[in-house]
Each structure stands twice: as C-alpha cells, then as structure tokens.
BASE-566727 format. One record per residue (C-alpha): z, x, y; residue number from 1. Coordinates in Angstrom, 3 decimals, padded with zeros to 6 digits. Each point is the difference from the previous one (the first is absolute). Example, Ala and Ser with C-alpha at 12.3 -4.5 7.8 and 13.67 -1.06 7.14 Angstrom:
2
{rec {007.800; 012.300; -004.500}; 1};
{rec {-000.660; 001.370; 003.440}; 2};
//
This chain:
410
{rec {-005.905; 035.039; -050.793}; 1};
{rec {-003.079; 001.403; -001.737}; 2};
{rec {-000.925; 003.393; 001.425}; 3};
{rec {-003.614; 000.603; 000.958}; 4};
{rec {-001.553; 003.291; 001.095}; 5};
{rec {-000.451; 000.216; 003.763}; 6};
{rec {-003.174; 002.060; -000.253}; 7};
{rec {-000.966; 003.650; 000.298}; 8};
{rec {-000.009; 000.088; 003.792}; 9};
{rec {003.644; -001.143; 000.054}; 10};
{rec {000.953; 002.464; -002.732}; 11};
{rec {-001.627; 002.818; 001.970}; 12};
{rec {001.868; -000.963; 003.153}; 13};
{rec {003.331; -000.199; -001.841}; 14};
{rec {-000.570; 003.471; -001.429}; 15};
{rec {-000.890; 001.321; 003.458}; 16};
{rec {003.065; -001.670; 001.540}; 17};
{rec {002.388; 001.545; -002.518}; 18};
{rec {-001.573; 003.430; 000.303}; 19};
{rec {000.261; -000.066; 003.784}; 20};
{rec {003.599; -001.078; 000.474}; 21};
{rec {000.261; -003.778; -000.338}; 22};
{rec {002.893; -000.845; -002.342}; 23};
{rec {-000.747; -002.725; -002.572}; 24};
{rec {002.691; -000.901; -002.551}; 25};
{rec {000.003; -002.624; -002.757}; 26};
{rec {-002.949; -001.922; 001.475}; 27};
{rec {-003.768; 000.131; -000.137}; 28};
{rec {-003.058; -001.692; 001.470}; 29};
{rec {-001.325; -002.810; -002.169}; 30};
{rec {-002.522; -002.816; 000.095}; 31};
{rec {001.886; -003.291; 000.350}; 32};
{rec {-001.625; -003.136; -001.469}; 33};
{rec {-001.103; -002.279; 002.861}; 34};
{rec {001.648; 002.304; 002.557}; 35};
{rec {-002.178; 003.095; 000.275}; 36};
{rec {001.846; 003.306; -000.057}; 37};
{rec {003.760; 000.471; 000.111}; 38};
{rec {002.946; 002.038; -001.214}; 39};
{rec {001.704; -000.440; -003.387}; 40};
{rec {003.027; 001.656; -001.574}; 41};
{rec {-000.762; 002.592; -002.677}; 42};
{rec {003.587; -000.121; -001.273}; 43};
{rec {003.186; -001.930; 000.701}; 44};
{rec {001.238; 000.339; 003.583}; 45};
{rec {003.504; -000.531; 001.352}; 46};
{rec {000.813; -001.368; 003.451}; 47};
{rec {000.222; 002.712; 002.648}; 48};
{rec {-002.438; 002.479; -001.544}; 49};
{rec {-002.511; 001.887; 002.141}; 50};
{rec {-003.448; -000.911; -001.289}; 51};
{rec {-002.401; 001.455; 002.555}; 52};
{rec {000.328; 002.417; 002.897}; 53};
{rec {-002.936; 000.693; 002.321}; 54};
{rec {000.626; 002.857; 002.469}; 55};
{rec {-000.732; -000.559; 003.692}; 56};
{rec {-002.792; 002.569; -000.113}; 57};
{rec {-002.105; -002.472; -002.021}; 58};
{rec {000.292; -002.915; 002.431}; 59};
{rec {-002.978; -001.158; 002.033}; 60};
{rec {001.720; -000.703; 003.318}; 61};
{rec {-001.250; -000.488; 003.547}; 62};
{rec {000.577; 003.701; 000.672}; 63};
{rec {-002.036; 001.026; -003.046}; 64};
{rec {-002.741; -002.428; 001.010}; 65};
{rec {-000.149; 001.469; 003.520}; 66};
{rec {-000.377; 003.477; -001.485}; 67};
{rec {-002.844; -001.285; -002.194}; 68};
{rec {-002.030; -001.627; 002.780}; 69};
{rec {-003.515; 001.440; 000.307}; 70};
{rec {-001.254; 001.336; 003.309}; 71};
{rec {-000.709; -002.993; 002.214}; 72};
{rec {-002.153; -000.262; 003.117}; 73};
{rec {001.909; -000.247; 003.262}; 74};
{rec {000.152; -003.621; 001.126}; 75};
{rec {001.365; -001.474; 003.230}; 76};
{rec {001.082; -003.512; 000.913}; 77};
{rec {-001.215; -002.059; 002.967}; 78};
{rec {002.447; 001.870; 002.251}; 79};
{rec {-001.271; 003.402; -001.032}; 80};
{rec {003.053; 000.839; -002.097}; 81};
{rec {-000.566; 001.825; -003.254}; 82};
{rec {000.489; -002.183; -003.041}; 83};
{rec {001.968; 001.207; -002.997}; 84};
{rec {001.629; -000.681; -003.340}; 85};
{rec {003.062; -001.485; 001.707}; 86};
{rec {-002.056; -003.197; 000.326}; 87};
{rec {000.016; -000.489; -003.770}; 88};
{rec {002.662; -001.644; -002.092}; 89};
{rec {001.092; 002.156; -002.926}; 90};
{rec {-001.757; -002.443; -002.326}; 91};
{rec {-003.296; 000.495; 001.822}; 92};
{rec {000.375; 003.770; 000.274}; 93};
{rec {000.660; 000.569; -003.695}; 94};
{rec {-002.841; -002.378; -000.890}; 95};
{rec {-002.325; 001.938; 002.310}; 96};
{rec {000.666; 003.374; -001.613}; 97};
{rec {-000.393; -001.534; -003.460}; 98};
{rec {-003.243; -001.748; 000.945}; 99};
{rec {-001.474; 003.210; 001.419}; 100};
{rec {001.235; 001.929; -003.062}; 101};
{rec {001.727; 002.396; 002.392}; 102};
{rec {003.147; 000.004; -002.121}; 103};
{rec {-000.940; 002.411; -002.761}; 104};
{rec {003.397; 000.638; -001.575}; 105};
{rec {001.041; -001.391; -003.382}; 106};
{rec {-003.446; -001.210; -001.065}; 107};
{rec {001.261; -001.054; -003.423}; 108};
{rec {002.343; -002.431; 001.773}; 109};
{rec {-002.798; -001.546; 002.032}; 110};
{rec {-002.061; -000.396; -003.168}; 111};
{rec {002.449; -002.502; -001.517}; 112};
{rec {-000.206; -002.472; 002.889}; 113};
{rec {-001.873; -003.294; -000.537}; 114};
{rec {-003.618; -000.212; 001.106}; 115};
{rec {-001.242; -002.473; 002.581}; 116};
{rec {-001.409; -002.456; -002.538}; 117};
{rec {003.413; -000.284; -001.661}; 118};
{rec {001.567; -000.934; 003.307}; 119};
{rec {-002.661; -002.633; 000.628}; 120};
{rec {001.265; -001.957; -002.992}; 121};
{rec {003.685; 000.079; 000.832}; 122};
{rec {000.412; 000.408; 003.772}; 123};
{rec {-000.533; -003.256; 001.960}; 124};
{rec {-000.963; 002.013; 003.084}; 125};
{rec {-003.187; 001.044; -001.818}; 126};
{rec {-000.880; -003.359; -001.548}; 127};
{rec {-002.928; -002.133; 001.055}; 128};
{rec {000.895; -002.266; 002.891}; 129};
{rec {-000.454; -003.132; -002.093}; 130};
{rec {002.610; 001.204; -002.474}; 131};
{rec {002.366; 001.181; 002.734}; 132};
{rec {000.043; -003.574; 001.285}; 133};
{rec {001.406; -001.099; -003.366}; 134};
{rec {003.181; 002.001; 000.491}; 135};
{rec {003.193; -001.711; 001.075}; 136};
{rec {000.121; -000.564; 003.788}; 137};
{rec {002.573; 002.747; 000.523}; 138};
{rec {-002.092; 002.457; -002.036}; 139};
{rec {-003.064; -000.871; 002.091}; 140};
{rec {001.975; 000.812; 003.146}; 141};
{rec {001.206; 003.237; -001.584}; 142};
{rec {-003.535; 001.079; -000.884}; 143};
{rec {-001.198; -000.830; 003.513}; 144};
{rec {002.675; 002.294; 001.450}; 145};
{rec {-000.980; 002.741; -002.431}; 146};
{rec {-003.649; -000.348; 000.975}; 147};
{rec {000.852; 000.341; 003.688}; 148};
{rec {001.965; 003.187; -000.694}; 149};
{rec {-002.781; 001.432; -002.167}; 150};
{rec {-002.675; -000.708; 002.597}; 151};
{rec {002.135; 001.405; 002.824}; 152};
{rec {000.730; 003.147; -002.006}; 153};
{rec {-003.650; 000.462; -000.970}; 154};
{rec {-001.200; -000.352; 003.585}; 155};
{rec {002.591; 002.484; 001.259}; 156};
{rec {-000.857; 002.493; -002.740}; 157};
{rec {-003.719; -000.297; 000.742}; 158};
{rec {000.702; 000.249; 003.716}; 159};
{rec {001.776; 003.315; -000.509}; 160};
{rec {-003.046; 001.433; -001.754}; 161};
{rec {000.950; -000.178; -003.678}; 162};
{rec {-003.131; -000.263; -002.131}; 163};
{rec {000.957; -002.890; -002.252}; 164};
{rec {-001.839; -002.963; -001.460}; 165};
{rec {001.486; -003.479; 000.149}; 166};
{rec {000.335; -000.239; -003.784}; 167};
{rec {001.343; 003.536; -000.347}; 168};
{rec {002.666; -000.587; 002.624}; 169};
{rec {000.800; -003.412; -001.434}; 170};
{rec {000.609; 001.528; -003.431}; 171};
{rec {002.219; 002.745; 001.411}; 172};
{rec {001.856; -002.536; 002.154}; 173};
{rec {000.808; -002.125; -003.058}; 174};
{rec {001.100; 003.099; -001.933}; 175};
{rec {002.510; 000.736; 002.753}; 176};
{rec {001.060; -003.642; 000.199}; 177};
{rec {000.745; -000.292; -003.711}; 178};
{rec {001.471; 003.417; -000.824}; 179};
{rec {002.182; 001.183; 002.883}; 180};
{rec {003.762; 000.412; -000.080}; 181};
{rec {002.357; -000.604; 002.910}; 182};
{rec {000.584; 003.454; 001.466}; 183};
{rec {002.414; 000.652; 002.841}; 184};
{rec {001.373; 003.533; 000.111}; 185};
{rec {002.338; 001.055; 002.813}; 186};
{rec {-002.958; 001.148; 002.101}; 187};
{rec {-001.284; -003.600; 000.067}; 188};
{rec {003.076; -001.318; 001.829}; 189};
{rec {-002.035; -001.709; 002.731}; 190};
{rec {-003.037; -000.900; -002.126}; 191};
{rec {-001.163; -003.593; -000.329}; 192};
{rec {000.741; -001.456; -003.424}; 193};
{rec {-003.714; -000.566; -000.684}; 194};
{rec {-000.600; 003.737; 000.464}; 195};
{rec {002.734; 001.002; -002.463}; 196};
{rec {-002.164; 000.420; -003.077}; 197};
{rec {-001.390; 002.623; -002.320}; 198};
{rec {-001.883; 000.292; -003.260}; 199};
{rec {001.981; 001.510; -002.869}; 200};
{rec {-001.533; 001.400; -003.208}; 201};
{rec {001.117; -001.475; -003.314}; 202};
{rec {002.671; -002.282; 001.469}; 203};
{rec {-002.869; -002.205; 001.183}; 204};
{rec {-000.605; -000.869; -003.670}; 205};
{rec {003.135; -002.160; -000.219}; 206};
{rec {-000.627; -003.740; -000.002}; 207};
{rec {002.167; -002.535; 001.811}; 208};
{rec {002.715; -002.304; -001.253}; 209};
{rec {002.707; -002.027; 001.757}; 210};
{rec {002.470; 002.665; -001.044}; 211};
{rec {-001.011; 003.560; -000.722}; 212};
{rec {000.977; 003.629; 000.003}; 213};
{rec {001.460; 001.530; 003.116}; 214};
{rec {-002.414; 002.081; 002.087}; 215};
{rec {001.813; 002.539; 002.168}; 216};
{rec {-001.410; 002.182; 002.779}; 217};
{rec {001.644; 003.317; 000.855}; 218};
{rec {-001.281; 003.039; 001.912}; 219};
{rec {-001.048; 001.363; -003.393}; 220};
{rec {-002.135; -002.976; -001.015}; 221};
{rec {000.006; -003.371; -001.761}; 222};
{rec {002.121; -000.675; -003.094}; 223};
{rec {-000.192; -002.983; -002.362}; 224};
{rec {003.343; -000.820; -001.654}; 225};
{rec {000.297; -002.572; -002.793}; 226};
{rec {001.776; -003.202; 001.030}; 227};
{rec {000.921; -001.075; -003.539}; 228};
{rec {-000.535; 000.812; -003.644}; 229};
{rec {-003.568; 000.017; -001.314}; 230};
{rec {-001.127; 000.183; -003.604}; 231};
{rec {-002.884; 002.211; -001.084}; 232};
{rec {-003.235; -001.872; 000.682}; 233};
{rec {001.425; -002.133; 002.821}; 234};
{rec {-001.887; -000.076; 003.263}; 235};
{rec {002.062; 001.627; 002.757}; 236};
{rec {-000.199; -001.542; 003.458}; 237};
{rec {000.920; 000.598; 003.601}; 238};
{rec {000.356; -002.768; 002.581}; 239};
{rec {-002.339; -000.208; 002.988}; 240};
{rec {002.428; -002.398; 001.684}; 241};
{rec {001.024; -003.698; -000.034}; 242};
{rec {-003.463; -001.539; 000.356}; 243};
{rec {-001.528; -003.291; -001.081}; 244};
{rec {-003.184; -000.112; -002.053}; 245};
{rec {-002.314; -000.736; 002.934}; 246};
{rec {001.131; 003.271; 001.582}; 247};
{rec {-000.328; 001.944; -003.249}; 248};
{rec {-003.487; -001.384; -000.597}; 249};
{rec {-001.257; 000.802; 003.495}; 250};
{rec {001.633; 003.420; 000.327}; 251};
{rec {-000.255; 001.342; -003.543}; 252};
{rec {-002.356; -002.232; -001.956}; 253};
{rec {002.301; -001.440; -002.664}; 254};
{rec {002.266; -002.957; -000.760}; 255};
{rec {003.335; 000.081; -001.799}; 256};
{rec {000.468; -002.551; -002.773}; 257};
{rec {003.693; -000.243; 000.828}; 258};
{rec {000.897; 000.791; 003.597}; 259};
{rec {003.456; -000.993; 001.174}; 260};
{rec {-001.163; 000.430; 003.599}; 261};
{rec {-002.993; -002.297; -000.324}; 262};
{rec {-000.322; -002.902; 002.400}; 263};
{rec {-002.663; -001.983; 001.841}; 264};
{rec {-000.580; 000.509; 003.695}; 265};
{rec {-000.554; -003.381; 001.670}; 266};
{rec {-000.744; 000.976; 003.609}; 267};
{rec {-003.448; -001.584; -000.235}; 268};
{rec {001.567; -003.292; -001.109}; 269};
{rec {002.782; -000.142; 002.610}; 270};
{rec {-001.472; 001.512; 003.171}; 271};
{rec {-002.703; -002.719; 000.363}; 272};
{rec {002.822; -002.551; 000.087}; 273};
{rec {001.383; 001.546; 003.199}; 274};
{rec {-001.324; -000.307; 003.536}; 275};
{rec {-000.078; 002.955; 002.364}; 276};
{rec {003.233; -000.937; 001.771}; 277};
{rec {001.828; -000.268; -003.313}; 278};
{rec {-001.406; 003.366; -001.077}; 279};
{rec {001.185; 001.566; 003.258}; 280};
{rec {003.528; -001.287; -000.533}; 281};
{rec {000.015; 001.320; -003.560}; 282};
{rec {-001.324; 003.365; 001.124}; 283};
{rec {002.733; 000.305; 002.637}; 284};
{rec {002.538; -000.450; -002.805}; 285};
{rec {-001.827; 002.391; -002.360}; 286};
{rec {-000.865; -002.829; -002.388}; 287};
{rec {-003.790; -000.089; 000.338}; 288};
{rec {-001.846; 000.778; -003.225}; 289};
{rec {001.010; 001.744; -003.223}; 290};
{rec {000.608; -003.285; -001.815}; 291};
{rec {000.303; 000.156; -003.779}; 292};
{rec {000.942; -002.028; -003.027}; 293};
{rec {001.017; 000.990; -003.499}; 294};
{rec {001.409; -001.743; -003.066}; 295};
{rec {003.306; -000.645; 001.760}; 296};
{rec {-001.395; -001.697; 003.100}; 297};
{rec {-001.458; 000.427; 003.462}; 298};
{rec {001.458; 002.896; 001.994}; 299};
{rec {002.362; -000.653; 002.918}; 300};
{rec {-002.643; 001.077; 002.511}; 301};
{rec {-002.311; -002.737; -001.258}; 302};
{rec {002.838; -002.532; 000.168}; 303};
{rec {000.470; 000.873; 003.669}; 304};
{rec {-003.736; -000.270; 000.699}; 305};
{rec {-000.316; -003.406; -001.671}; 306};
{rec {002.897; -001.301; 002.051}; 307};
{rec {-001.626; 001.374; 003.127}; 308};
{rec {-003.153; -001.943; -000.885}; 309};
{rec {002.073; -003.177; 000.383}; 310};
{rec {000.991; 000.726; 003.567}; 311};
{rec {-001.882; -001.269; 003.025}; 312};
{rec {000.999; 002.957; 002.146}; 313};
{rec {-002.138; -001.268; 002.871}; 314};
{rec {002.303; -003.004; 000.519}; 315};
{rec {002.770; -000.253; 002.565}; 316};
{rec {002.816; 000.747; -002.447}; 317};
{rec {-001.685; 003.089; -001.461}; 318};
{rec {003.013; 002.197; 000.737}; 319};
{rec {002.265; -002.317; -001.987}; 320};
{rec {-002.399; -000.020; -002.947}; 321};
{rec {-000.343; 003.776; 000.032}; 322};
{rec {003.764; 000.341; 000.100}; 323};
{rec {000.137; -002.182; -003.108}; 324};
{rec {-002.461; 002.341; -001.729}; 325};
{rec {001.983; 003.036; 001.124}; 326};
{rec {003.100; -001.526; -001.606}; 327};
{rec {-001.944; -000.226; -003.265}; 328};
{rec {-001.070; 003.644; 000.293}; 329};
{rec {003.601; 001.031; 000.664}; 330};
{rec {001.277; -001.960; -002.989}; 331};
{rec {002.096; -002.375; 002.098}; 332};
{rec {-002.156; -002.989; -000.973}; 333};
{rec {-001.250; -000.519; -003.572}; 334};
{rec {-003.302; -001.696; 000.884}; 335};
{rec {000.751; -003.076; -002.100}; 336};
{rec {-001.413; -002.541; 002.473}; 337};
{rec {-003.558; 001.284; -000.331}; 338};
{rec {000.261; 001.210; -003.606}; 339};
{rec {-002.077; -002.903; -001.335}; 340};
{rec {-002.896; 000.850; 002.341}; 341};
{rec {000.236; 003.689; -000.870}; 342};
{rec {-000.087; -000.694; -003.739}; 343};
{rec {-003.000; -002.288; 000.381}; 344};
{rec {-001.836; 002.692; 001.950}; 345};
{rec {000.911; 002.637; -002.576}; 346};
{rec {-001.392; -002.282; -002.689}; 347};
{rec {-003.248; -000.404; 001.937}; 348};
{rec {-000.284; 003.765; 000.472}; 349};
{rec {000.389; 000.526; -003.744}; 350};
{rec {-002.703; -002.606; -000.568}; 351};
{rec {-002.305; 001.811; 002.431}; 352};
{rec {000.538; 003.261; -001.877}; 353};
{rec {-000.754; -001.720; -003.317}; 354};
{rec {-003.183; -001.484; 001.465}; 355};
{rec {-001.076; 003.411; 001.273}; 356};
{rec {000.587; 001.511; -003.430}; 357};
{rec {-002.136; -002.747; -001.544}; 358};
{rec {-002.828; 000.698; 002.455}; 359};
{rec {000.177; 003.719; -000.748}; 360};
{rec {-000.145; -000.554; -003.752}; 361};
{rec {-003.106; -002.160; 000.416}; 362};
{rec {-001.662; 002.756; 002.021}; 363};
{rec {000.992; 002.627; -002.556}; 364};
{rec {-001.702; -002.027; -002.720}; 365};
{rec {-003.124; -000.170; 002.146}; 366};
{rec {000.007; 003.760; 000.560}; 367};
{rec {000.287; 000.644; -003.720}; 368};
{rec {-003.499; -001.383; -000.369}; 369};
{rec {-001.493; 002.248; 002.666}; 370};
{rec {-000.967; 003.637; -000.174}; 371};
{rec {001.466; 000.977; 003.367}; 372};
{rec {001.918; 003.106; -000.964}; 373};
{rec {003.057; -002.078; -000.852}; 374};
{rec {-000.838; -001.961; -003.151}; 375};
{rec {002.338; 000.872; -002.852}; 376};
{rec {001.571; 002.782; 002.027}; 377};
{rec {003.625; 000.858; 000.560}; 378};
{rec {-000.406; -001.424; 003.482}; 379};
{rec {-000.242; -003.559; -001.283}; 380};
{rec {002.719; 000.599; -002.570}; 381};
{rec {002.397; 001.207; 002.664}; 382};
{rec {-000.763; -002.906; 002.314}; 383};
{rec {000.618; -002.506; -002.752}; 384};
{rec {003.179; 001.777; -001.037}; 385};
{rec {001.405; 000.084; 003.534}; 386};
{rec {-000.568; -003.690; 000.601}; 387};
{rec {001.571; -000.776; -003.389}; 388};
{rec {003.068; 001.939; 001.120}; 389};
{rec {000.122; -001.988; 003.240}; 390};
{rec {-000.200; -003.276; -001.924}; 391};
{rec {002.772; 001.145; -002.339}; 392};
{rec {002.225; 000.615; 003.026}; 393};
{rec {-000.810; -003.448; 001.414}; 394};
{rec {000.666; -001.746; -003.314}; 395};
{rec {003.308; 001.779; -000.524}; 396};
{rec {000.968; -000.814; 003.574}; 397};
{rec {-000.774; -003.659; -000.671}; 398};
{rec {002.241; 000.008; -003.061}; 399};
{rec {002.839; 001.704; 001.859}; 400};
{rec {-000.291; -002.375; 002.955}; 401};
{rec {-000.212; -003.085; -002.209}; 402};
{rec {-003.453; -000.973; 001.264}; 403};
{rec {-002.257; -002.247; -002.026}; 404};
{rec {-002.783; 002.139; -001.475}; 405};
{rec {-002.601; -002.729; 000.366}; 406};
{rec {000.898; -000.515; 003.625}; 407};
{rec {-000.660; 003.663; 000.706}; 408};
{rec {-003.538; -000.355; -001.293}; 409};
{rec {-000.892; -002.712; 002.531}; 410};
//
C-alpha cells in the first residue's frame, strides 16, 4: 500500500504520545486512500507482537469526565429532588465535557479528531432527511434510534445546566460514538454494557476489519497485539466486532468492500405480512424481528415468520397449527409441506428489495443535478455503494438458490 503523510497535526500528536508514555512499535499513523487516517506497519511484524500500549492514565473514562465537569447550577426535579450526573449515560457525559471544552488534558489528541463538516459527509445521522430516506430500511431504523438517543442526551445535558449548543454537543456525541473502546474494569462489575466505554489515545486510530489485532484491557491500560504477520506498508487493523455494513455505516461512517458478516435485514419486508395475533405468537417464542438474508439464504428466524404468516391462528384449530409450527422450530418437522409457498414469498421479497434499489438509484440521479449539499458528495457515493452491495447479495442468493434471474426482476 502506498504510504501517504498523515499531516503535521498527527505527527505532533504521535511525538507527544511517545514522549508521554504511550508505547508505539513498528507502526505509524498514515493517510489511507479512500479511508481517511489509519495505522500502517513501518517494518515487518510477526504474529503476537505488542504494537501499541496506552496506559490507563490516558483514558477518558466516566470517572475522568465527572472530574472534568464544570460547576453547574443546582437543579431539582418535579419532586424537589436534586438532579445530578447519575442521570446521564456515559456517552452523554463524555460528550458534554467535550462540548463544553471542560476536558483540557491531552489537547494534541483532541486536535486530531475529525471536524463536524467531515462527519456530515460520512455519518448518516447528520445527513439531510431526504438522503437519510435513501438508506436501506434497516439503516433508516438504526438512524432513527440514534436520533432519539442523541435528542434525549442533549435534553438531559441541557437540563442539568451544561452550556452547550446543539451542534457542539452533536459533534462531541458523534466523536464519542465513533471512537470509544469497550471498557469494563473490575470496578464496573454491575455497570450496564452501554456505559462500559472510554476514549483511548492513539489506539483510536486503528481502522476496522473482519479480523484484526487483539485489543486487551488490563489494570495498566490497553494493549494492541498483532493477530498475524504484516509486511512493511500494510495497513494494520483491529476488529470492532461482527457487524454488517448497515451497522458500520450508521455507527462509524464507512462501508467494507469485503465483509464476511454482511447481510440484509428484511424486517420491513416480513413484518407487514403478519397480523397482530401472529406477531404476538412469534414474540412469545422469541421469534419476532431480526430477520436477515445473505448469499446463502434466508435466516431460520425468517423461515419461522413466513410459516407463521400462513397460519390462521384465529380459527378453531389454532392450537394444532401452532403445535405444527413449534415442531418446525424444534427441528422435528422439516417444513416441506409449505416450502413452495415460502420460496415464492422469498422470491417476492427479493423482488421488492430490487425494486426499492431501483427507486433509490433514480432518486440519486435526480439529486446529482441539484445543489442541495449532497451533489457529488461522499454521501451519494456511499448510498449508491451500499445499495450495490445489497443487490450483489440478492443476485448471489438467487444463483445459490437456483432462482431465475429474470423472475427476480419482476
């Protein structure tokens, strides 16, 4: 891979990090073509080598954020009880101290973070509403959940007396969302998973891949250990987890070209086929929602849901029909009697996805001719790329299932 200079601000931070106790071996910060900033090997690396160690004293944790909070006015709730920082999720608390610039340590680290305009290109949460609606249905739902969390956090932060602007808090909130590491020391034994996070200097430079270096937490700090051999000039990765590309796009603002965990969520194509009684029965069996397809086929959960859509559970022999479905779930019955119906419905769902992709591409072409803050931007490129990935999955699925390609287009 061709090495490109990361820029003076990144060089200055690296120098500061080394001088102040962060261990950096055989790697450096580099500009990555079409991928922003990342980490590359400066010389050959063997599996099992320690590449980076960031001591615990550098971490921006909930405890550090609490110590950085500015003096706040005393506020009480409707019952006269004093309000406090315990109301805030760790995400919101760290974002609040960053937005108010109350965290004054390690300025050279803060200087390397992306600005708000950069995020507006790559983070769907910050896109114009008309472009958000061109995301895949599952990504739209994901962004809606993010927006609810952001608005709740902002209102709580403002309610506690933090002097923050909406845009300033939004920027800090996205910084936290995209750069935190999972952090659960022994003292966090009873903490909610969503509160187990921290920001970690230098290690937050590593980009994601399906498989990456091991990131270990000890009382002393975070250590990155190479998972395999790397040649000088190779980009060195960590893994953020087994996520599909809709998740990676919404949470981090990028898409992987080759993602072994990629799939297509089809909740929005299956749930409308179910009535409320059918949904209730599925929910009682923990089979409501989280339906996906990939190149190999429709997931088992979706197979169960499509079979449920066949059942008239309001009829007199509902118990018998539900028992038949339960036998399928348990693996006692192979589902062969209704397989033809299920395959036809799967085919129709694939056709609906293809039609949606076609509609999106038409709208993307229209937006290219408008100066609406999106024309020619990475936003449109990423939308087109994601839908192309979805179509590739559908086409490969059709080949593997022996479907007629023309029939899928109908």
